mmCIF file as gemmi writes it, N, C-alpha and C atoms, coordinates in Angstrom:
data_model
loop_
_atom_site.group_PDB
_atom_site.id
_atom_site.type_symbol
_atom_site.label_atom_id
_atom_site.label_alt_id
_atom_site.label_comp_id
_atom_site.label_asym_id
_atom_site.label_entity_id
_atom_site.label_seq_id
_atom_site.pdbx_PDB_ins_code
_atom_site.Cartn_x
_atom_site.Cartn_y
_atom_site.Cartn_z
_atom_site.occupancy
_atom_site.B_iso_or_equiv
_atom_site.pdbx_formal_charge
_atom_site.auth_seq_id
_atom_site.auth_asym_id
_atom_site.pdbx_PDB_model_num
ATOM 1 N N . UNK Axp A 1 ? -272.944 55.184 295.517 1 0 ? 1 A 1
ATOM 2 C CA . UNK Axp A 1 ? -274.222 55.801 295.202 1 0 ? 1 A 1
ATOM 3 C C . UNK Axp A 1 ? -275.31 55.156 296.053 1 0 ? 1 A 1
ATOM 4 N N . UNK Axp A 2 ? -276.52 55.439 295.714 1 0 ? 2 A 1
ATOM 5 C CA . UNK Axp A 2 ? -277.664 54.947 296.48 1 0 ? 2 A 1
ATOM 6 C C . UNK Axp A 2 ? -277.917 53.475 296.247 1 0 ? 2 A 1
ATOM 7 N N . UNK Axp A 3 ? -278.739 52.907 297.126 1 0 ? 3 A 1
ATOM 8 C CA . UNK Axp A 3 ? -279.21 51.551 296.928 1 0 ? 3 A 1
ATOM 9 C C . UNK Axp A 3 ? -280.259 51.544 295.823 1 0 ? 3 A 1
ATOM 10 N N . UNK Axp A 4 ? -281.015 50.49 295.76 1 0 ? 4 A 1
ATOM 11 C CA . UNK Axp A 4 ? -282.04 50.362 294.742 1 0 ? 4 A 1
ATOM 12 C C . UNK Axp A 4 ? -283.106 51.439 294.918 1 0 ? 4 A 1
ATOM 13 N N . UNK Axp A 5 ? -283.509 52.048 293.802 1 0 ? 5 A 1
ATOM 14 C CA . UNK Axp A 5 ? -284.543 53.082 293.803 1 0 ? 5 A 1
ATOM 15 C C . UNK Axp A 5 ? -285.589 52.734 292.764 1 0 ? 5 A 1
ATOM 16 N N . UNK Axp A 6 ? -286.818 53.107 293.034 1 0 ? 6 A 1
ATOM 17 C CA . UNK Axp A 6 ? -287.869 52.898 292.041 1 0 ? 6 A 1
ATOM 18 C C . UNK Axp A 6 ? -287.758 53.986 290.973 1 0 ? 6 A 1
ATOM 19 N N . UNK Axp A 7 ? -288.372 53.716 289.825 1 0 ? 7 A 1
ATOM 20 C CA . UNK Axp A 7 ? -288.363 54.696 288.736 1 0 ? 7 A 1
ATOM 21 C C . UNK Axp A 7 ? -289.028 55.99 289.192 1 0 ? 7 A 1
ATOM 22 N N . UNK Axp A 8 ? -290.115 55.894 289.941 1 0 ? 8 A 1
ATOM 23 C CA . UNK Axp A 8 ? -290.802 57.09 290.453 1 0 ? 8 A 1
ATOM 24 C C . UNK Axp A 8 ? -289.878 57.907 291.351 1 0 ? 8 A 1
ATOM 25 N N . UNK Axp A 9 ? -289.131 57.238 292.214 1 0 ? 9 A 1
ATOM 26 C CA . UNK Axp A 9 ? -288.189 57.947 293.087 1 0 ? 9 A 1
ATOM 27 C C . UNK Axp A 9 ? -287.131 58.668 292.267 1 0 ? 9 A 1
ATOM 28 N N . UNK Axp A 10 ? -286.628 58.004 291.229 1 0 ? 10 A 1
ATOM 29 C CA . UNK Axp A 10 ? -285.617 58.637 290.369 1 0 ? 10 A 1
ATOM 30 C C . UNK Axp A 10 ? -286.188 59.873 289.678 1 0 ? 10 A 1
ATOM 31 N N . UNK Axp A 11 ? -287.395 59.743 289.141 1 0 ? 11 A 1
ATOM 32 C CA . UNK Axp A 11 ? -288.019 60.854 288.408 1 0 ? 11 A 1
ATOM 33 C C . UNK Axp A 11 ? -288.355 62.032 289.319 1 0 ? 11 A 1
ATOM 34 N N . UNK Axp A 12 ? -288.633 61.758 290.581 1 0 ? 12 A 1
ATOM 35 C CA . UNK Axp A 12 ? -288.992 62.811 291.525 1 0 ? 12 A 1
ATOM 36 C C . UNK Axp A 12 ? -287.778 63.47 292.153 1 0 ? 12 A 1
ATOM 37 N N . UNK Axp A 13 ? -286.595 62.895 291.985 1 0 ? 13 A 1
ATOM 38 C CA . UNK Axp A 13 ? -285.387 63.401 292.618 1 0 ? 13 A 1
ATOM 39 C C . UNK Axp A 13 ? -284.753 64.531 291.806 1 0 ? 13 A 1
ATOM 40 N N . UNK Axp A 14 ? -284.521 65.666 292.457 1 0 ? 14 A 1
ATOM 41 C CA . UNK Axp A 14 ? -283.845 66.783 291.79 1 0 ? 14 A 1
ATOM 42 C C . UNK Axp A 14 ? -282.423 66.409 291.382 1 0 ? 14 A 1
ATOM 43 N N . UNK Axp A 15 ? -281.824 65.474 292.102 1 0 ? 15 A 1
ATOM 44 C CA . UNK Axp A 15 ? -280.452 65.047 291.806 1 0 ? 15 A 1
ATOM 45 C C . UNK Axp A 15 ? -280.362 64.345 290.446 1 0 ? 15 A 1
ATOM 46 N N . UNK Axp A 16 ? -281.41 63.632 290.045 1 0 ? 16 A 1
ATOM 47 C CA . UNK Axp A 16 ? -281.36 62.829 288.821 1 0 ? 16 A 1
ATOM 48 C C . UNK Axp A 16 ? -282.177 63.406 287.663 1 0 ? 16 A 1
ATOM 49 N N . UNK Axp A 17 ? -283.193 64.194 287.955 1 0 ? 17 A 1
ATOM 50 C CA . UNK Axp A 17 ? -284.074 64.707 286.911 1 0 ? 17 A 1
ATOM 51 C C . UNK Axp A 17 ? -283.296 65.54 285.895 1 0 ? 17 A 1
ATOM 52 N N . UNK Axp A 18 ? -283.493 65.221 284.602 1 0 ? 18 A 1
ATOM 53 C CA . UNK Axp A 18 ? -282.815 65.939 283.526 1 0 ? 18 A 1
ATOM 54 C C . UNK Axp A 18 ? -281.396 65.453 283.272 1 0 ? 18 A 1
ATOM 55 N N . UNK Axp A 19 ? -281.044 64.288 283.823 1 0 ? 19 A 1
ATOM 56 C CA . UNK Axp A 19 ? -279.681 63.764 283.689 1 0 ? 19 A 1
ATOM 57 C C . UNK Axp A 19 ? -279.715 62.305 283.23 1 0 ? 19 A 1
ATOM 58 N N . UNK Axp A 20 ? -278.565 61.813 282.8 1 0 ? 20 A 1
ATOM 59 C CA . UNK Axp A 20 ? -278.382 60.41 282.43 1 0 ? 20 A 1
ATOM 60 C C . UNK Axp A 20 ? -277.971 59.627 283.668 1 0 ? 20 A 1
ATOM 61 N N . UNK Axp A 21 ? -278.567 58.461 283.848 1 0 ? 21 A 1
ATOM 62 C CA . UNK Axp A 21 ? -278.325 57.641 285.029 1 0 ? 21 A 1
ATOM 63 C C . UNK Axp A 21 ? -277.939 56.23 284.591 1 0 ? 21 A 1
ATOM 64 N N . UNK Axp A 22 ? -276.897 55.686 285.217 1 0 ? 22 A 1
ATOM 65 C CA . UNK Axp A 22 ? -276.503 54.293 284.997 1 0 ? 22 A 1
ATOM 66 C C . UNK Axp A 22 ? -277.103 53.468 286.124 1 0 ? 22 A 1
ATOM 67 N N . UNK Axp A 23 ? -277.933 52.491 285.747 1 0 ? 23 A 1
ATOM 68 C CA . UNK Axp A 23 ? -278.583 51.627 286.732 1 0 ? 23 A 1
ATOM 69 C C . UNK Axp A 23 ? -278.063 50.209 286.603 1 0 ? 23 A 1
ATOM 70 N N . UNK Axp A 24 ? -277.63 49.658 287.712 1 0 ? 24 A 1
ATOM 71 C CA . UNK Axp A 24 ? -277.241 48.26 287.765 1 0 ? 24 A 1
ATOM 72 C C . UNK Axp A 24 ? -278.421 47.493 288.348 1 0 ? 24 A 1
ATOM 73 N N . UNK Axp A 25 ? -278.536 46.236 288.012 1 0 ? 25 A 1
ATOM 74 C CA . UNK Axp A 25 ? -279.625 45.393 288.504 1 0 ? 25 A 1
ATOM 75 C C . UNK Axp A 25 ? -280.979 46.023 288.191 1 0 ? 25 A 1
ATOM 76 N N . UNK Axp A 26 ? -281.08 46.625 286.999 1 0 ? 26 A 1
ATOM 77 C CA . UNK Axp A 26 ? -282.312 47.284 286.581 1 0 ? 26 A 1
ATOM 78 C C . UNK Axp A 26 ? -283.393 46.229 286.33 1 0 ? 26 A 1
ATOM 79 N N . UNK Axp A 27 ? -284.575 46.499 286.873 1 0 ? 27 A 1
ATOM 80 C CA . UNK Axp A 27 ? -285.713 45.608 286.683 1 0 ? 27 A 1
ATOM 81 C C . UNK Axp A 27 ? -286.754 46.347 285.855 1 0 ? 27 A 1
ATOM 82 N N . UNK Axp A 28 ? -287.348 45.637 284.887 1 0 ? 28 A 1
ATOM 83 C CA . UNK Axp A 28 ? -288.312 46.238 283.974 1 0 ? 28 A 1
ATOM 84 C C . UNK Axp A 28 ? -289.695 45.631 284.166 1 0 ? 28 A 1
ATOM 85 N N . UNK Axp A 29 ? -290.722 46.414 283.875 1 0 ? 29 A 1
ATOM 86 C CA . UNK Axp A 29 ? -292.089 45.92 283.855 1 0 ? 29 A 1
ATOM 87 C C . UNK Axp A 29 ? -292.237 45.006 282.641 1 0 ? 29 A 1
ATOM 88 N N . UNK Axp A 30 ? -292.684 43.795 282.846 1 0 ? 30 A 1
ATOM 89 C CA . UNK Axp A 30 ? -292.779 42.823 281.749 1 0 ? 30 A 1
ATOM 90 C C . UNK Axp A 30 ? -293.782 43.24 280.692 1 0 ? 30 A 1
ATOM 91 N N . UNK Axp A 31 ? -294.847 43.922 281.074 1 0 ? 31 A 1
ATOM 92 C CA . UNK Axp A 31 ? -295.887 44.314 280.122 1 0 ? 31 A 1
ATOM 93 C C . UNK Axp A 31 ? -295.483 45.516 279.273 1 0 ? 31 A 1
ATOM 94 N N . UNK Axp A 32 ? -294.771 46.483 279.886 1 0 ? 32 A 1
ATOM 95 C CA . UNK Axp A 32 ? -294.449 47.726 279.167 1 0 ? 32 A 1
ATOM 96 C C . UNK Axp A 32 ? -292.991 47.855 278.77 1 0 ? 32 A 1
ATOM 97 N N . UNK Axp A 33 ? -292.127 47.028 279.344 1 0 ? 33 A 1
ATOM 98 C CA . UNK Axp A 33 ? -290.671 47.092 279.136 1 0 ? 33 A 1
ATOM 99 C C . UNK Axp A 33 ? -290.074 48.402 279.65 1 0 ? 33 A 1
ATOM 100 N N . UNK Axp A 34 ? -290.795 49.108 280.506 1 0 ? 34 A 1
ATOM 101 C CA . UNK Axp A 34 ? -290.28 50.339 281.114 1 0 ? 34 A 1
ATOM 102 C C . UNK Axp A 34 ? -289.589 49.991 282.432 1 0 ? 34 A 1
ATOM 103 N N . UNK Axp A 35 ? -288.579 50.785 282.803 1 0 ? 35 A 1
ATOM 104 C CA . UNK Axp A 35 ? -287.862 50.496 284.039 1 0 ? 35 A 1
ATOM 105 C C . UNK Axp A 35 ? -288.765 50.641 285.26 1 0 ? 35 A 1
ATOM 106 N N . UNK Axp A 36 ? -288.564 49.76 286.222 1 0 ? 36 A 1
ATOM 107 C CA . UNK Axp A 36 ? -289.322 49.791 287.467 1 0 ? 36 A 1
ATOM 108 C C . UNK Axp A 36 ? -288.419 50.221 288.615 1 0 ? 36 A 1
ATOM 109 N N . UNK Axp A 37 ? -287.205 49.676 288.655 1 0 ? 37 A 1
ATOM 110 C CA . UNK Axp A 37 ? -286.257 50.042 289.703 1 0 ? 37 A 1
ATOM 111 C C . UNK Axp A 37 ? -284.861 49.583 289.32 1 0 ? 37 A 1
ATOM 112 N N . UNK Axp A 38 ? -283.878 50.127 290.026 1 0 ? 38 A 1
ATOM 113 C CA . UNK Axp A 38 ? -282.493 49.737 289.819 1 0 ? 38 A 1
ATOM 114 C C . UNK Axp A 38 ? -281.591 50.426 290.823 1 0 ? 38 A 1
ATOM 115 N N . UNK Axp A 39 ? -280.346 50.008 290.849 1 0 ? 39 A 1
ATOM 116 C CA . UNK Axp A 39 ? -279.351 50.597 291.741 1 0 ? 39 A 1
ATOM 117 C C . UNK Axp A 39 ? -278.544 51.627 290.954 1 0 ? 39 A 1
ATOM 118 N N . UNK Axp A 40 ? -278.575 52.872 291.394 1 0 ? 40 A 1
ATOM 119 C CA . UNK Axp A 40 ? -277.837 53.943 290.728 1 0 ? 40 A 1
ATOM 120 C C . UNK Axp A 40 ? -276.346 53.753 291 1 0 ? 40 A 1
ATOM 121 N N . UNK Axp A 41 ? -275.554 53.598 289.923 1 0 ? 41 A 1
ATOM 122 C CA . UNK Axp A 41 ? -274.107 53.447 290.096 1 0 ? 41 A 1
ATOM 123 C C . UNK Axp A 41 ? -273.343 54.681 289.627 1 0 ? 41 A 1
ATOM 124 N N . UNK Axp A 42 ? -273.985 55.526 288.796 1 0 ? 42 A 1
ATOM 125 C CA . UNK Axp A 42 ? -273.338 56.76 288.342 1 0 ? 42 A 1
ATOM 126 C C . UNK Axp A 42 ? -274.392 57.638 287.682 1 0 ? 42 A 1
ATOM 127 N N . UNK Axp A 43 ? -274.1 58.925 287.58 1 0 ? 43 A 1
ATOM 128 C CA . UNK Axp A 43 ? -275.015 59.89 286.974 1 0 ? 43 A 1
ATOM 129 C C . UNK Axp A 43 ? -274.197 61.019 286.349 1 0 ? 43 A 1
ATOM 130 N N . UNK Axp A 44 ? -274.682 61.58 285.235 1 0 ? 44 A 1
ATOM 131 C CA . UNK Axp A 44 ? -273.97 62.672 284.576 1 0 ? 44 A 1
ATOM 132 C C . UNK Axp A 44 ? -274.914 63.396 283.63 1 0 ? 44 A 1
ATOM 133 N N . UNK Axp A 45 ? -274.588 64.65 283.321 1 0 ? 45 A 1
ATOM 134 C CA . UNK Axp A 45 ? -275.334 65.402 282.311 1 0 ? 45 A 1
ATOM 135 C C . UNK Axp A 45 ? -274.925 64.968 280.904 1 0 ? 45 A 1
ATOM 136 N N . UNK Axp A 46 ? -273.723 64.436 280.774 1 0 ? 46 A 1
ATOM 137 C CA . UNK Axp A 46 ? -273.153 64.048 279.482 1 0 ? 46 A 1
ATOM 138 C C . UNK Axp A 46 ? -273.148 62.524 279.364 1 0 ? 46 A 1
ATOM 139 N N . UNK Axp A 47 ? -273.938 61.995 278.439 1 0 ? 47 A 1
ATOM 140 C CA . UNK Axp A 47 ? -274.07 60.544 278.298 1 0 ? 47 A 1
ATOM 141 C C . UNK Axp A 47 ? -272.75 59.884 277.898 1 0 ? 47 A 1
ATOM 142 N N . UNK Axp A 48 ? -271.93 60.56 277.104 1 0 ? 48 A 1
ATOM 143 C CA . UNK Axp A 48 ? -270.648 59.984 276.686 1 0 ? 48 A 1
ATOM 144 C C . UNK Axp A 48 ? -269.724 59.832 277.892 1 0 ? 48 A 1
ATOM 145 N N . UNK Axp A 49 ? -269.628 60.867 278.713 1 0 ? 49 A 1
ATOM 146 C CA . UNK Axp A 49 ? -268.793 60.796 279.919 1 0 ? 49 A 1
ATOM 147 C C . UNK Axp A 49 ? -269.281 59.68 280.847 1 0 ? 49 A 1
ATOM 148 N N . UNK Axp A 50 ? -270.592 59.599 281.001 1 0 ? 50 A 1
ATOM 149 C CA . UNK Axp A 50 ? -271.16 58.553 281.858 1 0 ? 50 A 1
ATOM 150 C C . UNK Axp A 50 ? -270.814 57.17 281.323 1 0 ? 50 A 1
ATOM 151 N N . UNK Axp A 51 ? -271.014 56.954 280.043 1 0 ? 51 A 1
ATOM 152 C CA . UNK Axp A 51 ? -270.71 55.648 279.435 1 0 ? 51 A 1
ATOM 153 C C . UNK Axp A 51 ? -269.232 55.298 279.589 1 0 ? 51 A 1
ATOM 154 N N . UNK Axp A 52 ? -268.358 56.275 279.413 1 0 ? 52 A 1
ATOM 155 C CA . UNK Axp A 52 ? -266.92 56.027 279.575 1 0 ? 52 A 1
ATOM 156 C C . UNK Axp A 52 ? -266.583 55.596 281.001 1 0 ? 52 A 1
ATOM 157 N N . UNK Axp A 53 ? -267.169 56.271 281.987 1 0 ? 53 A 1
ATOM 158 C CA . UNK Axp A 53 ? -266.898 55.9 283.378 1 0 ? 53 A 1
ATOM 159 C C . UNK Axp A 53 ? -267.462 54.525 283.712 1 0 ? 53 A 1
ATOM 160 N N . UNK Axp A 54 ? -268.657 54.239 283.219 1 0 ? 54 A 1
ATOM 161 C CA . UNK Axp A 54 ? -269.276 52.928 283.474 1 0 ? 54 A 1
ATOM 162 C C . UNK Axp A 54 ? -268.419 51.833 282.857 1 0 ? 54 A 1
ATOM 163 N N . UNK Axp A 55 ? -267.944 52.066 281.635 1 0 ? 55 A 1
ATOM 164 C CA . UNK Axp A 55 ? -267.074 51.095 280.971 1 0 ? 55 A 1
ATOM 165 C C . UNK Axp A 55 ? -265.785 50.905 281.761 1 0 ? 55 A 1
ATOM 166 N N . UNK Axp A 56 ? -265.167 52.013 282.176 1 0 ? 56 A 1
ATOM 167 C CA . UNK Axp A 56 ? -263.908 51.936 282.924 1 0 ? 56 A 1
ATOM 168 C C . UNK Axp A 56 ? -264.084 51.25 284.276 1 0 ? 56 A 1
ATOM 169 N N . UNK Axp A 57 ? -265.272 51.379 284.862 1 0 ? 57 A 1
ATOM 170 C CA . UNK Axp A 57 ? -265.556 50.735 286.142 1 0 ? 57 A 1
ATOM 171 C C . UNK Axp A 57 ? -265.912 49.265 285.95 1 0 ? 57 A 1
ATOM 172 N N . UNK Axp A 58 ? -265.995 48.84 284.717 1 0 ? 58 A 1
ATOM 173 C CA . UNK Axp A 58 ? -266.253 47.455 284.334 1 0 ? 58 A 1
ATOM 174 C C . UNK Axp A 58 ? -267.641 46.96 284.73 1 0 ? 58 A 1
ATOM 175 N N . UNK Axp A 59 ? -268.611 47.88 284.776 1 0 ? 59 A 1
ATOM 176 C CA . UNK Axp A 59 ? -270.005 47.443 284.902 1 0 ? 59 A 1
ATOM 177 C C . UNK Axp A 59 ? -270.404 46.915 283.543 1 0 ? 59 A 1
ATOM 178 N N . UNK Axp A 60 ? -270.981 45.748 283.479 1 0 ? 60 A 1
ATOM 179 C CA . UNK Axp A 60 ? -271.306 45.135 282.189 1 0 ? 60 A 1
ATOM 180 C C . UNK Axp A 60 ? -272.792 45.051 281.896 1 0 ? 60 A 1
ATOM 181 N N . UNK Axp A 61 ? -273.601 45.142 282.929 1 0 ? 61 A 1
ATOM 182 C CA . UNK Axp A 61 ? -275.035 44.973 282.722 1 0 ? 61 A 1
ATOM 183 C C . UNK Axp A 61 ? -275.843 46.203 283.123 1 0 ? 61 A 1
ATOM 184 N N . UNK Axp A 62 ? -275.245 47.376 282.99 1 0 ? 62 A 1
ATOM 185 C CA . UNK Axp A 62 ? -275.945 48.601 283.367 1 0 ? 62 A 1
ATOM 186 C C . UNK Axp A 62 ? -276.897 49.052 282.264 1 0 ? 62 A 1
ATOM 187 N N . UNK Axp A 63 ? -277.991 49.623 282.706 1 0 ? 63 A 1
ATOM 188 C CA . UNK Axp A 63 ? -278.901 50.321 281.8 1 0 ? 63 A 1
ATOM 189 C C . UNK Axp A 63 ? -278.566 51.803 281.925 1 0 ? 63 A 1
ATOM 190 N N . UNK Axp A 64 ? -278.407 52.473 280.794 1 0 ? 64 A 1
ATOM 191 C CA . UNK Axp A 64 ? -278.157 53.915 280.781 1 0 ? 64 A 1
ATOM 192 C C . UNK Axp A 64 ? -279.471 54.564 280.352 1 0 ? 64 A 1
ATOM 193 N N . UNK Axp A 65 ? -280.077 55.312 281.261 1 0 ? 65 A 1
ATOM 194 C CA . UNK Axp A 65 ? -281.399 55.88 281.006 1 0 ? 65 A 1
ATOM 195 C C . UNK Axp A 65 ? -281.416 57.368 281.317 1 0 ? 65 A 1
ATOM 196 N N . UNK Axp A 66 ? -282.235 58.104 280.571 1 0 ? 66 A 1
ATOM 197 C CA . UNK Axp A 66 ? -282.4 59.537 280.805 1 0 ? 66 A 1
ATOM 198 C C . UNK Axp A 66 ? -283.625 59.745 281.683 1 0 ? 66 A 1
ATOM 199 N N . UNK Axp A 67 ? -283.446 60.518 282.739 1 0 ? 67 A 1
ATOM 200 C CA . UNK Axp A 67 ? -284.557 60.85 283.617 1 0 ? 67 A 1
ATOM 201 C C . UNK Axp A 67 ? -285.135 62.165 283.106 1 0 ? 67 A 1
ATOM 202 N N . UNK Axp A 68 ? -286.343 62.108 282.596 1 0 ? 68 A 1
ATOM 203 C CA . UNK Axp A 68 ? -286.999 63.269 281.99 1 0 ? 68 A 1
ATOM 204 C C . UNK Axp A 68 ? -286.966 64.465 282.931 1 0 ? 68 A 1
ATOM 205 N N . UNK Axp A 69 ? -286.757 65.642 282.372 1 0 ? 69 A 1
ATOM 206 C CA . UNK Axp A 69 ? -286.68 66.864 283.166 1 0 ? 69 A 1
ATOM 207 C C . UNK Axp A 69 ? -288.044 67.24 283.753 1 0 ? 69 A 1
ATOM 208 N N . UNK Axp A 70 ? -289.121 66.754 283.153 1 0 ? 70 A 1
ATOM 209 C CA . UNK Axp A 70 ? -290.454 67.043 283.686 1 0 ? 70 A 1
ATOM 210 C C . UNK Axp A 70 ? -290.805 66.007 284.747 1 0 ? 70 A 1
ATOM 211 N N . UNK Axp A 71 ? -291.402 66.434 285.84 1 0 ? 71 A 1
ATOM 212 C CA . UNK Axp A 71 ? -291.848 65.454 286.831 1 0 ? 71 A 1
ATOM 213 C C . UNK Axp A 71 ? -292.895 64.537 286.205 1 0 ? 71 A 1
ATOM 214 N N . UNK Axp A 72 ? -293.003 63.297 286.662 1 0 ? 72 A 1
ATOM 215 C CA . UNK Axp A 72 ? -294.03 62.409 286.129 1 0 ? 72 A 1
ATOM 216 C C . UNK Axp A 72 ? -295.419 62.996 286.346 1 0 ? 72 A 1
ATOM 217 N N . UNK Axp A 73 ? -296.362 62.621 285.499 1 0 ? 73 A 1
ATOM 218 C CA . UNK Axp A 73 ? -297.723 63.154 285.575 1 0 ? 73 A 1
ATOM 219 C C . UNK Axp A 73 ? -298.328 62.95 286.962 1 0 ? 73 A 1
ATOM 220 N N . UNK Axp A 74 ? -297.938 61.881 287.632 1 0 ? 74 A 1
ATOM 221 C CA . UNK Axp A 74 ? -298.501 61.598 288.949 1 0 ? 74 A 1
ATOM 222 C C . UNK Axp A 74 ? -298.102 62.627 290.001 1 0 ? 74 A 1
ATOM 223 N N . UNK Axp A 75 ? -297.037 63.397 289.755 1 0 ? 75 A 1
ATOM 224 C CA . UNK Axp A 75 ? -296.604 64.392 290.75 1 0 ? 75 A 1
ATOM 225 C C . UNK Axp A 75 ? -296.774 65.829 290.26 1 0 ? 75 A 1
ATOM 226 N N . UNK Axp A 76 ? -297.163 66.025 288.986 1 0 ? 76 A 1
ATOM 227 C CA . UNK Axp A 76 ? -297.406 67.37 288.477 1 0 ? 76 A 1
ATOM 228 C C . UNK Axp A 76 ? -298.777 67.838 288.948 1 0 ? 76 A 1
ATOM 229 N N . UNK Axp A 77 ? -298.86 69.108 289.247 1 0 ? 77 A 1
ATOM 230 C CA . UNK Axp A 77 ? -300.157 69.674 289.654 1 0 ? 77 A 1
ATOM 231 C C . UNK Axp A 77 ? -301.069 69.74 288.432 1 0 ? 77 A 1
ATOM 232 N N . UNK Axp A 78 ? -302.319 69.45 288.655 1 0 ? 78 A 1
ATOM 233 C CA . UNK Axp A 78 ? -303.322 69.527 287.591 1 0 ? 78 A 1
ATOM 234 C C . UNK Axp A 78 ? -303.957 70.903 287.687 1 0 ? 78 A 1
ATOM 235 N N . UNK Axp A 79 ? -303.965 71.6 286.539 1 0 ? 79 A 1
ATOM 236 C CA . UNK Axp A 79 ? -304.546 72.961 286.519 1 0 ? 79 A 1
ATOM 237 C C . UNK Axp A 79 ? -305.871 72.935 285.836 1 0 ? 79 A 1
């Protein structure tokens, strides 16, 4: 999969938007506890399938996060 990506990059990507993403080496904002960046190791529409593959691949410190189907407010057009 890809190298490290920022949360904004993940949210703006058609490949990940609306899907579950497994991130390794996930880094969080200390003030908000929201993800800032991580390395995508797997992605799926079905969280159970994704978790099973991550477990079978023996990733132990992955964050499993849903990338909202709506683009972040910073990239949505203001009407």
